[in-house]
C-alpha positions, 0 to 999 in steps of 0.5 A, spaced: 500 500 500 502 506 498 500 513 502 500 519 498 500 523 504 507 521 506 513 526 504 517 520 502 515 512 502 515 509 509 517 502 511 511 500 514 504 503 514 499 503 520 493 506 519 486 505 515 487 501 508 481 504 504 478 503 497 481 508 493 475 510 489 471 511 495 476 515 499 477 519 493 469 520 492 469 522 500 475 527 499 472 530 493 465 530 496 467 533 503 473 538 500 478 535 505 482 529 507 478 523 510 482 523 517 485 529 519 483 536 517 487 542 515 489 544 522 492 537 523 487 535 528 481 530 526 476 531 521 469 531 521 469 525 517 474 522 522 470 524 528 464 521 525 468 514 524 471 514 531 464 515 534 460 511 529 465 506 525 467 506 518 462 505 513 461 498 511 465 496 504 470 502 505 476 498 509 480 493 505 482 487 508 490 487 506 496 487 511 497 483 517 495 484 524 500 487 529 501 482 534 500 483 541 506 484 546 507 479 551 505 480 558 510 479 563 510 472 567 508 475 574 508 468 577 503 464 582 
């Protein structure tokens, strides 16, 4: 996956993998980035997704889950 909002390519991506055409349509319709606003804070779309969930069919099933860190053994 390639995130075009990064100034240079990264080695890993931790974020929401969205369907490209649906994301472009949302940005065009709302005139702003999906997750962050022009002030660098969360956009209205991002806030609604945090509150109400991402719309069905928008997320892509790619990548791999991030493993949970091992918990220390506290003994008996």
